[in-house]
N, CA, C and O atoms as CSV, one atom per row, in Angstrom:
chain,resi,resn,atom,element,x,y,z
A,1,UNK,N,N,98.494,88.217,128.132
A,1,UNK,CA,C,97.765,88.437,126.894
A,1,UNK,C,C,98.581,87.873,125.721
A,1,UNK,O,O,99.774,88.150,125.597
A,2,UNK,N,N,97.928,87.087,124.869
A,2,UNK,CA,C,98.589,86.490,123.703
A,2,UNK,C,C,98.597,87.506,122.567
A,2,UNK,O,O,97.538,87.869,122.055
A,3,UNK,N,N,99.784,87.968,122.169
A,3,UNK,CA,C,99.885,88.970,121.094
A,3,UNK,C,C,100.234,88.350,119.755
A,3,UNK,O,O,100.377,89.069,118.766
A,4,UNK,N,N,100.378,87.010,119.697
A,4,UNK,CA,C,100.767,86.381,118.438
A,4,UNK,C,C,99.707,86.519,117.357
A,4,UNK,O,O,100.036,86.491,116.171
A,5,UNK,N,N,98.440,86.669,117.738
A,5,UNK,CA,C,97.375,86.823,116.740
A,5,UNK,C,C,97.001,88.286,116.526
A,5,UNK,O,O,96.134,88.597,115.710
A,6,UNK,N,N,97.648,89.168,117.252
A,6,UNK,CA,C,97.376,90.603,117.111
A,6,UNK,C,C,98.021,91.122,115.827
A,6,UNK,O,O,99.193,90.841,115.578
A,7,UNK,N,N,97.278,91.877,115.002
A,7,UNK,CA,C,97.869,92.427,113.767
A,7,UNK,C,C,99.072,93.308,114.069
A,7,UNK,O,O,99.114,93.989,115.094
A,8,UNK,N,N,100.031,93.288,113.183
A,8,UNK,CA,C,101.215,94.121,113.339
A,8,UNK,C,C,101.700,94.544,111.956
A,8,UNK,O,O,101.238,94.008,110.948
A,9,UNK,N,N,102.603,95.476,111.900
A,9,UNK,CA,C,103.173,95.941,110.641
A,9,UNK,C,C,104.098,94.859,110.083
A,9,UNK,O,O,104.753,94.135,110.833
A,10,UNK,N,N,104.140,94.764,108.751
A,10,UNK,CA,C,104.951,93.740,108.107
A,10,UNK,C,C,105.654,94.331,106.895
A,10,UNK,O,O,105.048,95.080,106.128
A,11,UNK,N,N,106.907,94.004,106.720
A,11,UNK,CA,C,107.677,94.391,105.537
A,11,UNK,C,C,107.645,93.225,104.558
A,11,UNK,O,O,107.914,92.084,104.933
A,12,UNK,N,N,107.316,93.514,103.304
A,12,UNK,CA,C,107.294,92.482,102.270
A,12,UNK,C,C,108.290,92.890,101.198
A,12,UNK,O,O,108.225,93.995,100.660
A,13,UNK,N,N,109.207,91.991,100.898
A,13,UNK,CA,C,110.188,92.233,99.848
A,13,UNK,C,C,109.812,91.346,98.666
A,13,UNK,O,O,110.013,90.132,98.707
A,14,UNK,N,N,109.260,91.957,97.605
A,14,UNK,CA,C,108.846,91.136,96.460
A,14,UNK,C,C,110.019,90.323,95.920
A,14,UNK,O,O,111.074,90.868,95.597
A,15,UNK,N,N,109.819,89.049,95.832
A,15,UNK,CA,C,110.848,88.167,95.312
A,15,UNK,C,C,110.211,86.931,94.715
A,15,UNK,O,O,110.555,86.498,93.615
A,16,UNK,N,N,109.281,86.377,95.459
A,16,UNK,CA,C,108.563,85.196,94.979
A,16,UNK,C,C,107.451,85.633,94.037
A,16,UNK,O,O,106.869,86.706,94.195
A,17,UNK,N,N,107.168,84.793,93.065
A,17,UNK,CA,C,106.069,85.068,92.146
A,17,UNK,C,C,105.029,83.960,92.266
A,17,UNK,O,O,105.306,82.880,92.787
A,18,UNK,N,N,103.845,84.245,91.782
A,18,UNK,CA,C,102.799,83.234,91.692
A,18,UNK,C,C,102.094,83.404,90.361
A,18,UNK,O,O,102.016,84.509,89.823
A,19,UNK,N,N,101.586,82.311,89.839
A,19,UNK,CA,C,100.883,82.325,88.563
A,19,UNK,C,C,99.410,82.624,88.821
A,19,UNK,O,O,98.725,81.864,89.506
A,20,UNK,N,N,98.931,83.728,88.272
A,20,UNK,CA,C,97.536,84.105,88.436
A,20,UNK,C,C,96.631,83.349,87.472
A,20,UNK,O,O,97.077,82.901,86.416
A,21,UNK,N,N,95.379,83.210,87.832
A,21,UNK,CA,C,94.383,82.579,86.959
A,21,UNK,C,C,94.319,83.285,85.611
A,21,UNK,O,O,93.980,82.675,84.597
A,22,UNK,N,N,94.651,84.587,85.606
A,22,UNK,CA,C,94.571,85.406,84.405
A,22,UNK,C,C,95.634,85.049,83.374
A,22,UNK,O,O,95.584,85.542,82.247
A,23,UNK,N,N,96.606,84.193,83.741
A,23,UNK,CA,C,97.640,83.801,82.796
A,23,UNK,C,C,98.911,84.615,82.896
A,23,UNK,O,O,99.764,84.527,82.013
A,24,UNK,N,N,99.065,85.411,83.953
A,24,UNK,CA,C,100.257,86.232,84.139
A,24,UNK,C,C,100.949,85.849,85.440
A,24,UNK,O,O,100.341,85.229,86.313
A,25,UNK,N,N,102.218,86.216,85.569
A,25,UNK,CA,C,103.006,85.940,86.766
A,25,UNK,C,C,103.146,87.220,87.581
A,25,UNK,O,O,103.631,88.231,87.075
A,26,UNK,N,N,102.722,87.177,88.844
A,26,UNK,CA,C,102.725,88.342,89.733
A,26,UNK,C,C,103.783,88.190,90.815
A,26,UNK,O,O,104.039,87.083,91.287
A,27,UNK,N,N,104.406,89.316,91.213
A,27,UNK,CA,C,105.280,89.298,92.376
A,27,UNK,C,C,104.409,89.319,93.615
A,27,UNK,O,O,103.499,90.139,93.736
A,28,UNK,N,N,104.694,88.414,94.528
A,28,UNK,CA,C,103.949,88.339,95.781
A,28,UNK,C,C,104.053,89.676,96.505
A,28,UNK,O,O,105.122,90.286,96.541
A,29,UNK,N,N,102.951,90.126,97.075
A,29,UNK,CA,C,102.945,91.422,97.746
A,29,UNK,C,C,102.128,91.398,99.014
A,29,UNK,O,O,102.223,90.463,99.809
A,30,UNK,N,N,101.324,92.427,99.200
A,30,UNK,CA,C,100.464,92.552,100.373
A,30,UNK,C,C,99.165,91.811,100.080
A,30,UNK,O,O,98.485,92.119,99.102
A,31,UNK,N,N,98.817,90.849,100.908
A,31,UNK,CA,C,97.595,90.074,100.701
A,31,UNK,C,C,97.266,89.315,101.986
A,31,UNK,O,O,98.068,89.269,102.920
A,32,UNK,N,N,96.090,88.730,102.014
A,32,UNK,CA,C,95.715,87.893,103.149
A,32,UNK,C,C,96.726,86.765,103.319
A,32,UNK,O,O,97.085,86.401,104.438
A,33,UNK,N,N,97.180,86.216,102.189
A,33,UNK,CA,C,98.093,85.076,102.222
A,33,UNK,C,C,99.483,85.426,102.759
A,33,UNK,O,O,100.138,84.568,103.350
A,34,UNK,N,N,99.942,86.648,102.570
A,34,UNK,CA,C,101.308,87.006,102.960
A,34,UNK,C,C,101.392,87.737,104.294
A,34,UNK,O,O,102.324,87.509,105.065
A,35,UNK,N,N,100.428,88.616,104.578
A,35,UNK,CA,C,100.501,89.416,105.808
A,35,UNK,C,C,99.217,89.391,106.625
A,35,UNK,O,O,99.131,90.044,107.665
A,36,UNK,N,N,98.221,88.646,106.163
A,36,UNK,CA,C,96.948,88.606,106.879
A,36,UNK,C,C,96.060,89.812,106.611
A,36,UNK,O,O,95.201,90.139,107.430
A,37,UNK,N,N,96.256,90.482,105.472
A,37,UNK,CA,C,95.449,91.658,105.133
A,37,UNK,C,C,93.962,91.316,105.171
A,37,UNK,O,O,93.567,90.199,104.833
A,38,UNK,N,N,93.146,92.271,105.579
A,38,UNK,CA,C,91.700,92.064,105.711
A,38,UNK,C,C,90.888,92.764,104.630
A,38,UNK,O,O,89.739,92.386,104.399
A,39,UNK,N,N,91.450,93.781,103.953
A,39,UNK,CA,C,90.636,94.531,103.009
A,39,UNK,C,C,91.360,95.026,101.773
A,39,UNK,O,O,90.787,95.782,100.989
A,40,UNK,N,N,92.621,94.613,101.579
A,40,UNK,CA,C,93.372,95.099,100.426
A,40,UNK,C,C,94.383,94.049,99.974
A,40,UNK,O,O,94.878,93.247,100.767
A,41,UNK,N,N,94.669,94.082,98.691
A,41,UNK,CA,C,95.731,93.262,98.099
A,41,UNK,C,C,96.526,94.199,97.196
A,41,UNK,O,O,95.936,94.971,96.440
A,42,UNK,N,N,97.843,94.144,97.260
A,42,UNK,CA,C,98.673,94.977,96.394
A,42,UNK,C,C,99.883,94.159,95.969
A,42,UNK,O,O,100.574,93.564,96.796
A,43,UNK,N,N,100.123,94.141,94.664
A,43,UNK,CA,C,101.261,93.401,94.156
A,43,UNK,C,C,101.833,94.103,92.930
A,43,UNK,O,O,101.295,95.103,92.454
A,44,UNK,N,N,102.944,93.551,92.430
A,44,UNK,CA,C,103.629,94.116,91.271
A,44,UNK,C,C,103.500,93.130,90.121
A,44,UNK,O,O,103.653,91.921,90.297
A,45,UNK,N,N,103.220,93.664,88.955
A,45,UNK,CA,C,103.098,92.842,87.754
A,45,UNK,C,C,104.030,93.395,86.685
A,45,UNK,O,O,103.964,94.576,86.345
A,46,UNK,N,N,104.895,92.543,86.159
A,46,UNK,CA,C,105.702,92.891,84.991
A,46,UNK,C,C,105.243,92.000,83.849
A,46,UNK,O,O,105.310,90.773,83.931
A,47,UNK,N,N,104.776,92.639,82.781
A,47,UNK,CA,C,104.339,91.898,81.597
A,47,UNK,C,C,105.437,91.973,80.539
A,47,UNK,O,O,105.817,93.066,80.119
A,48,UNK,N,N,105.944,90.831,80.111
A,48,UNK,CA,C,106.948,90.852,79.043
A,48,UNK,C,C,106.314,91.275,77.716
A,48,UNK,O,O,105.091,91.250,77.582
A,49,UNK,N,N,107.126,91.659,76.746
A,49,UNK,CA,C,106.583,92.024,75.435
A,49,UNK,C,C,105.713,90.895,74.882
A,49,UNK,O,O,106.084,89.723,74.941
A,50,UNK,N,N,104.562,91.267,74.348
A,50,UNK,CA,C,103.660,90.297,73.742
A,50,UNK,C,C,102.751,89.561,74.705
A,50,UNK,O,O,101.897,88.789,74.267
A,51,UNK,N,N,102.909,89.775,76.010
A,51,UNK,CA,C,102.075,89.074,76.993
A,51,UNK,C,C,100.654,89.633,76.993
A,51,UNK,O,O,100.428,90.820,76.755
A,52,UNK,N,N,99.711,88.742,77.267
A,52,UNK,CA,C,98.328,89.176,77.409
A,52,UNK,C,C,97.661,88.299,78.457
A,52,UNK,O,O,97.985,87.120,78.597
A,53,UNK,N,N,96.745,88.879,79.175
A,53,UNK,CA,C,95.993,88.132,80.176
A,53,UNK,C,C,94.788,87.471,79.518
A,53,UNK,O,O,94.436,87.778,78.380
A,54,UNK,N,N,94.177,86.576,80.244
A,54,UNK,CA,C,92.883,86.026,79.838
A,54,UNK,C,C,91.820,87.045,80.241
A,54,UNK,O,O,91.975,87.752,81.237
A,55,UNK,N,N,90.742,87.116,79.463
A,55,UNK,CA,C,89.634,88.006,79.830
A,55,UNK,C,C,89.105,87.564,81.189
A,55,UNK,O,O,88.928,86.371,81.438
A,56,UNK,N,N,88.851,88.545,82.072
A,56,UNK,CA,C,88.389,88.219,83.410
A,56,UNK,C,C,87.730,89.438,84.054
A,56,UNK,O,O,87.738,90.536,83.499
A,57,UNK,N,N,87.171,89.220,85.220
A,57,UNK,CA,C,86.664,90.303,86.052
A,57,UNK,C,C,86.927,89.937,87.503
A,57,UNK,O,O,87.278,88.799,87.817
A,58,UNK,N,N,86.753,90.920,88.386
A,58,UNK,CA,C,86.904,90.713,89.822
A,58,UNK,C,C,85.548,91.009,90.454
A,58,UNK,O,O,85.119,92.161,90.517
A,59,UNK,N,N,84.889,89.971,90.916
A,59,UNK,CA,C,83.561,90.119,91.503
A,59,UNK,C,C,83.638,90.965,92.769
A,59,UNK,O,O,84.438,90.685,93.662
A,60,UNK,N,N,82.813,91.989,92.842
A,60,UNK,CA,C,82.646,92.799,94.051
A,60,UNK,C,C,83.901,93.515,94.536
A,60,UNK,O,O,83.925,93.995,95.669
A,61,UNK,N,N,84.945,93.602,93.710
A,61,UNK,CA,C,86.169,94.266,94.154
A,61,UNK,C,C,86.708,95.214,93.100
A,61,UNK,O,O,86.775,94.882,91.916
A,62,UNK,N,N,87.095,96.412,93.556
A,62,UNK,CA,C,87.671,97.425,92.687
A,62,UNK,C,C,89.164,97.189,92.516
A,62,UNK,O,O,89.808,96.568,93.361
A,63,UNK,N,N,89.706,97.695,91.408
A,63,UNK,CA,C,91.134,97.571,91.129
A,63,UNK,C,C,91.696,98.944,90.774
A,63,UNK,O,O,91.089,99.696,90.012
A,64,UNK,N,N,92.862,99.261,91.335
A,64,UNK,CA,C,93.579,100.495,91.006
A,64,UNK,C,C,94.967,100.085,90.516
A,64,UNK,O,O,95.630,99.246,91.126
A,65,UNK,N,N,95.395,100.688,89.408
A,65,UNK,CA,C,96.673,100.336,88.793
A,65,UNK,C,C,97.511,101.603,88.609
A,65,UNK,O,O,97.012,102.626,88.141
A,66,UNK,N,N,98.780,101.520,88.980
A,66,UNK,CA,C,99.730,102.598,88.701
A,66,UNK,C,C,100.821,102.010,87.813
A,66,UNK,O,O,101.519,101.079,88.216
A,67,UNK,N,N,100.966,102.548,86.617
A,67,UNK,CA,C,101.953,102.046,85.666
A,67,UNK,C,C,103.311,102.664,85.989
A,67,UNK,O,O,103.513,103.869,85.840
A,68,UNK,N,N,104.227,101.822,86.429
A,68,UNK,CA,C,105.575,102.279,86.774
A,68,UNK,C,C,106.436,102.527,85.539
A,68,UNK,O,O,107.135,103.537,85.447
A,69,UNK,N,N,106.375,101.587,84.587
A,69,UNK,CA,C,107.198,101.731,83.386
A,69,UNK,C,C,106.512,101.047,82.210
A,69,UNK,O,O,105.724,100.117,82.381
A,70,UNK,N,N,106.828,101.526,81.027
A,70,UNK,CA,C,106.237,100.957,79.818
A,70,UNK,C,C,104.796,101.380,79.614
A,70,UNK,O,O,104.360,102.420,80.107
A,71,UNK,N,N,104.067,100.560,78.883
A,71,UNK,CA,C,102.657,100.844,78.622
A,71,UNK,C,C,101.909,99.532,78.420
A,71,UNK,O,O,102.478,98.536,77.974
A,72,UNK,N,N,100.628,99.554,78.756
A,72,UNK,CA,C,99.793,98.368,78.569
A,72,UNK,C,C,98.459,98.781,77.963
A,72,UNK,O,O,97.890,99.811,78.324
A,73,UNK,N,N,97.980,97.980,77.053
A,73,UNK,CA,C,96.668,98.167,76.467
A,73,UNK,C,C,95.671,97.391,77.323
A,73,UNK,O,O,95.979,96.297,77.796
A,74,UNK,N,N,94.491,97.944,77.523
A,74,UNK,CA,C,93.440,97.211,78.232
A,74,UNK,C,C,92.131,97.395,77.494
A,74,UNK,O,O,91.719,98.518,77.204
A,75,UNK,N,N,91.478,96.277,77.191
A,75,UNK,CA,C,90.135,96.289,76.638
A,75,UNK,C,C,89.193,95.992,77.794
A,75,UNK,O,O,89.483,95.133,78.626
A,76,UNK,N,N,88.064,96.697,77.852
A,76,UNK,CA,C,87.146,96.510,78.970
A,76,UNK,C,C,85.709,96.766,78.528
A,76,UNK,O,O,85.462,97.375,77.487
A,77,UNK,N,N,84.783,96.297,79.326
A,77,UNK,CA,C,83.355,96.440,79.023
A,77,UNK,C,C,82.730,95.065,78.855
A,77,UNK,O,O,83.437,94.058,78.810
A,78,UNK,N,N,81.434,95.022,78.766
A,78,UNK,CA,C,80.711,93.748,78.687
A,78,UNK,C,C,81.193,92.858,77.541
A,78,UNK,O,O,81.224,91.635,77.678
A,79,UNK,N,N,81.569,93.467,76.407
A,79,UNK,CA,C,82.095,92.716,75.252
A,79,UNK,C,C,83.504,93.206,74.889
A,79,UNK,O,O,83.938,93.086,73.743
A,80,UNK,N,N,84.209,93.761,75.887
A,80,UNK,CA,C,85.560,94.301,75.691
A,80,UNK,C,C,85.582,95.327,74.566
A,80,UNK,O,O,86.537,95.403,73.793
A,81,UNK,N,N,84.518,96.112,74.487
A,81,UNK,CA,C,84.348,97.072,73.402
A,81,UNK,C,C,85.110,98.382,73.609
A,81,UNK,O,O,85.245,99.169,72.672
A,82,UNK,N,N,85.604,98.621,74.807
A,82,UNK,CA,C,86.351,99.848,75.108
A,82,UNK,C,C,87.839,99.530,75.175
A,82,UNK,O,O,88.225,98.409,75.507
A,83,UNK,N,N,88.678,100.521,74.858
A,83,UNK,CA,C,90.124,100.317,74.822
A,83,UNK,C,C,90.831,101.542,75.377
A,83,UNK,O,O,90.453,102.678,75.091
A,84,UNK,N,N,91.865,101.293,76.177
A,84,UNK,CA,C,92.684,102.370,76.717
A,84,UNK,C,C,94.135,101.899,76.726
A,84,UNK,O,O,94.409,100.709,76.882
A,85,UNK,N,N,95.066,102.846,76.555
A,85,UNK,CA,C,96.486,102.556,76.709
A,85,UNK,C,C,96.947,103.301,77.951
A,85,UNK,O,O,96.817,104.523,78.037
A,86,UNK,N,N,97.483,102.562,78.909
A,86,UNK,CA,C,97.969,103.146,80.165
A,86,UNK,C,C,99.487,103.257,80.059
A,86,UNK,O,O,100.179,102.260,79.851
A,87,UNK,N,N,99.995,104.481,80.204
A,87,UNK,CA,C,101.429,104.765,80.066
A,87,UNK,C,C,102.070,104.939,81.443
A,87,UNK,O,O,101.379,105.171,82.436
A,88,UNK,N,N,103.394,104.825,81.490
A,88,UNK,CA,C,104.143,105.050,82.726
A,88,UNK,C,C,103.733,106.376,83.356
A,88,UNK,O,O,103.632,107.392,82.668
A,89,UNK,N,N,103.497,106.361,84.656
A,89,UNK,CA,C,103.101,107.564,85.386
A,89,UNK,C,C,101.600,107.788,85.449
A,89,UNK,O,O,101.144,108.722,86.109
A,90,UNK,N,N,100.818,106.942,84.770
A,90,UNK,CA,C,99.358,107.084,84.777
A,90,UNK,C,C,98.722,106.036,85.692
A,90,UNK,O,O,99.285,104.973,85.954
A,91,UNK,N,N,97.526,106.386,86.165
A,91,UNK,CA,C,96.743,105.484,86.998
A,91,UNK,C,C,95.503,105.061,86.240
A,91,UNK,O,O,94.980,105.820,85.424
A,92,UNK,N,N,95.027,103.845,86.504
A,92,UNK,CA,C,93.848,103.306,85.826
A,92,UNK,C,C,92.969,102.627,86.864
A,92,UNK,O,O,93.455,101.857,87.693
A,93,UNK,N,N,91.678,102.915,86.814
A,93,UNK,CA,C,90.704,102.371,87.765
A,93,UNK,C,C,89.764,101.415,87.045
A,93,UNK,O,O,89.268,101.724,85.961
A,94,UNK,N,N,89.520,100.257,87.642
A,94,UNK,CA,C,88.577,99.277,87.103
A,94,UNK,C,C,87.535,98.996,88.185
A,94,UNK,O,O,87.871,98.432,89.226
A,95,UNK,N,N,86.273,99.380,87.958
A,95,UNK,CA,C,85.229,99.100,88.940
A,95,UNK,C,C,85.009,97.593,89.109
A,95,UNK,O,O,85.385,96.805,88.241
A,96,UNK,N,N,84.416,97.212,90.196
A,96,UNK,CA,C,84.086,95.808,90.447
A,96,UNK,C,C,83.172,95.280,89.348
A,96,UNK,O,O,82.285,95.990,88.875
A,97,UNK,N,N,83.392,94.033,88.945
A,97,UNK,CA,C,82.498,93.368,88.009
A,97,UNK,C,C,82.651,93.745,86.553
A,97,UNK,O,O,81.845,93.308,85.731
A,98,UNK,N,N,83.662,94.550,86.188
A,98,UNK,CA,C,83.848,94.970,84.794
A,98,UNK,C,C,84.819,94.012,84.096
A,98,UNK,O,O,85.967,93.891,84.523
A,99,UNK,N,N,84.382,93.329,83.033
A,99,UNK,CA,C,85.294,92.472,82.281
A,99,UNK,C,C,86.436,93.298,81.684
A,99,UNK,O,O,86.224,94.412,81.206
A,100,UNK,N,N,87.660,92.733,81.717
A,100,UNK,CA,C,88.809,93.426,81.136
A,100,UNK,C,C,89.868,92.423,80.706
A,100,UNK,O,O,89.903,91.278,81.158
A,101,UNK,N,N,90.735,92.903,79.807
A,101,UNK,CA,C,91.808,92.076,79.264
A,101,UNK,C,C,92.999,92.989,78.971
A,101,UNK,O,O,92.959,93.754,78.008
A,102,UNK,N,N,94.054,92.925,79.781
A,102,UNK,CA,C,95.252,93.719,79.514
A,102,UNK,C,C,96.247,92.968,78.639
A,102,UNK,O,O,96.287,91.738,78.638
A,103,UNK,N,N,97.054,93.731,77.889
A,103,UNK,CA,C,98.091,93.141,77.044
A,103,UNK,C,C,99.226,94.137,76.876
A,103,UNK,O,O,99.019,95.350,76.903
A,104,UNK,N,N,100.430,93.601,76.704
A,104,UNK,CA,C,101.592,94.432,76.405
A,104,UNK,C,C,101.928,94.238,74.933
A,104,UNK,O,O,102.490,93.211,74.553
A,105,UNK,N,N,101.590,95.207,74.112
A,105,UNK,CA,C,101.814,95.118,72.676
A,105,UNK,C,C,103.140,95.731,72.239
A,105,UNK,O,O,103.450,95.755,71.048
A,106,UNK,N,N,103.926,96.227,73.201
A,106,UNK,CA,C,105.197,96.867,72.854
A,106,UNK,C,C,106.324,95.833,72.796
A,106,UNK,O,O,106.109,94.644,73.033
A,107,UNK,N,N,107.514,96.308,72.479
A,107,UNK,CA,C,108.670,95.421,72.444
A,107,UNK,C,C,109.521,95.549,73.704
A,107,UNK,O,O,110.678,95.129,73.719
A,108,UNK,N,N,108.950,96.128,74.762
A,108,UNK,CA,C,109.640,96.278,76.042
A,108,UNK,C,C,108.700,95.849,77.174
A,108,UNK,O,O,107.481,95.959,77.039
A,109,UNK,N,N,109.251,95.365,78.280
A,109,UNK,CA,C,108.390,94.994,79.402
A,109,UNK,C,C,107.668,96.215,79.961
A,109,UNK,O,O,108.133,97.344,79.804
A,110,UNK,N,N,106.540,95.986,80.608
A,110,UNK,CA,C,105.866,97.049,81.337
A,110,UNK,C,C,105.622,96.538,82.762
A,110,UNK,O,O,105.368,95.352,82.972
A,111,UNK,N,N,105.704,97.442,83.727
A,111,UNK,CA,C,105.556,97.072,85.134
A,111,UNK,C,C,104.547,97.993,85.792
A,111,UNK,O,O,104.568,99.207,85.591
A,112,UNK,N,N,103.657,97.394,86.588
A,112,UNK,CA,C,102.613,98.157,87.279
A,112,UNK,C,C,102.464,97.683,88.714
A,112,UNK,O,O,102.741,96.526,89.034
A,113,UNK,N,N,102.025,98.589,89.570
A,113,UNK,CA,C,101.594,98.251,90.922
A,113,UNK,C,C,100.078,98.138,90.861
A,113,UNK,O,O,99.401,99.046,90.378
A,114,UNK,N,N,99.549,97.027,91.350
A,114,UNK,CA,C,98.117,96.777,91.290
A,114,UNK,C,C,97.581,96.612,92.701
A,114,UNK,O,O,98.117,95.828,93.485
A,115,UNK,N,N,96.521,97.348,93.029
A,115,UNK,CA,C,95.867,97.229,94.334
A,115,UNK,C,C,94.400,96.884,94.107
A,115,UNK,O,O,93.755,97.409,93.200
A,116,UNK,N,N,93.893,95.998,94.942
A,116,UNK,CA,C,92.504,95.564,94.824
A,116,UNK,C,C,91.881,95.527,96.213
A,116,UNK,O,O,92.570,95.282,97.203
A,117,UNK,N,N,90.590,95.768,96.280
A,117,UNK,CA,C,89.895,95.752,97.566
A,117,UNK,C,C,89.620,94.344,98.063
A,117,UNK,O,O,88.999,94.179,99.113
A,118,UNK,N,N,90.062,93.334,97.345
A,118,UNK,CA,C,89.978,91.947,97.776
A,118,UNK,C,C,91.316,91.588,98.424
A,118,UNK,O,O,92.345,91.657,97.752
A,119,UNK,N,N,91.338,91.208,99.701
A,119,UNK,CA,C,92.613,90.911,100.343
A,119,UNK,C,C,93.259,89.619,99.848
A,119,UNK,O,O,94.441,89.384,100.100
A,120,UNK,N,N,92.503,88.786,99.152
A,120,UNK,CA,C,93.029,87.525,98.647
A,120,UNK,C,C,93.556,87.708,97.235
A,120,UNK,O,O,92.919,88.360,96.408
A,121,UNK,N,N,94.722,87.131,96.959
A,121,UNK,CA,C,95.386,87.347,95.681
A,121,UNK,C,C,94.541,86.939,94.481
A,121,UNK,O,O,94.571,87.622,93.457
A,122,UNK,N,N,93.796,85.856,94.577
A,122,UNK,CA,C,93.103,85.331,93.406
A,122,UNK,C,C,91.635,84.992,93.635
A,122,UNK,O,O,90.965,84.554,92.699
A,123,UNK,N,N,91.122,85.174,94.820
A,123,UNK,CA,C,89.785,84.695,95.153
A,123,UNK,C,C,88.675,85.265,94.279
A,123,UNK,O,O,87.756,84.539,93.900
A,124,UNK,N,N,88.747,86.552,93.953
A,124,UNK,CA,C,87.639,87.176,93.221
A,124,UNK,C,C,87.812,87.154,91.705
A,124,UNK,O,O,87.013,87.761,90.990
A,125,UNK,N,N,88.837,86.469,91.200
A,125,UNK,CA,C,89.078,86.410,89.759
A,125,UNK,C,C,88.084,85.441,89.116
A,125,UNK,O,O,87.996,84.274,89.499
A,126,UNK,N,N,87.334,85.950,88.127
A,126,UNK,CA,C,86.395,85.115,87.371
A,126,UNK,C,C,86.850,85.163,85.912
A,126,UNK,O,O,86.817,86.220,85.282
A,127,UNK,N,N,87.272,84.021,85.382
A,127,UNK,CA,C,87.697,83.968,83.983
A,127,UNK,C,C,86.484,84.017,83.063
A,127,UNK,O,O,85.423,83.479,83.379
A,128,UNK,N,N,86.661,84.676,81.913
A,128,UNK,CA,C,85.583,84.848,80.930
A,128,UNK,C,C,86.072,84.338,79.569
A,128,UNK,O,O,86.286,85.138,78.658
A,129,UNK,N,N,86.251,83.028,79.419
A,129,UNK,CA,C,86.819,82.493,78.171
A,129,UNK,C,C,86.005,82.832,76.929
A,129,UNK,O,O,86.546,82.866,75.824
A,130,UNK,N,N,84.720,83.081,77.098
A,130,UNK,CA,C,83.878,83.440,75.951
A,130,UNK,C,C,84.248,84.800,75.367
A,130,UNK,O,O,83.839,85.121,74.252
A,131,UNK,N,N,85.026,85.618,76.114
A,131,UNK,CA,C,85.433,86.939,75.626
A,131,UNK,C,C,86.852,86.944,75.053
A,131,UNK,O,O,87.228,87.889,74.359
A,132,UNK,N,N,87.630,85.925,75.328
A,132,UNK,CA,C,89.041,85.914,74.900
A,132,UNK,C,C,89.223,86.139,73.411
A,132,UNK,O,O,90.152,86.844,73.016
A,133,UNK,N,N,88.383,85.575,72.580
A,133,UNK,CA,C,88.507,85.699,71.138
A,133,UNK,C,C,88.091,87.047,70.581
A,133,UNK,O,O,88.270,87.301,69.389
A,134,UNK,N,N,87.539,87.917,71.415
A,134,UNK,CA,C,87.073,89.229,70.933
A,134,UNK,C,C,88.227,90.205,70.713
A,134,UNK,O,O,88.063,91.205,70.016
A,135,UNK,N,N,89.389,89.927,71.297
A,135,UNK,CA,C,90.551,90.815,71.168
A,135,UNK,C,C,91.645,90.069,70.437
A,135,UNK,O,O,92.134,89.046,70.916
A,136,UNK,N,N,92.028,90.574,69.287
A,136,UNK,CA,C,93.114,89.985,68.498
A,136,UNK,C,C,94.379,90.782,68.767
A,136,UNK,O,O,94.482,91.948,68.385
A,137,UNK,N,N,95.340,90.151,69.426
A,137,UNK,CA,C,96.644,90.798,69.676
A,137,UNK,C,C,97.744,89.821,69.404
A,137,UNK,O,O,98.919,90.157,69.550
C-alpha cells in the first residue's frame, strides 16, 4: 500500500512570509499549499504601525481572528460603514462575503492568528478597490 499520499500530521514553523493580495505580509502557516489542508487555512499576521490592508472580502469562506498583541481597527459592511477595534486577547468573526478593511492605527505592531474555512491562502480573496477610498487612515 502506498502511504505517500495518505494524510498525516505536520509541524509548521512560521518563518517564511508571503505577500497577500490584501497588501499585507503573512507568515506561512497551515494551508493547502503547505500541508495539503482540505478545509482550513491558519496563519499569523503582524501589521506594523500605520499598515492597512486593501478593502476585500472572502467569497464563501468565514474568517476567525485572535489578536495576540496590540490592536487593529477593522471597517466592515457593504460600504465599510461599521467599525470595531480588536484588542489583544479578543476574537473577531467575519462571515463569508462581508467586505472589510483592517488597519493598525497605533504606534506599535499588532499580531493576530487568522483562520479561514478556505484551505488556500489567497484563493477566495476578492479585492474591492471601489471601497478603499471610503476609509481615511
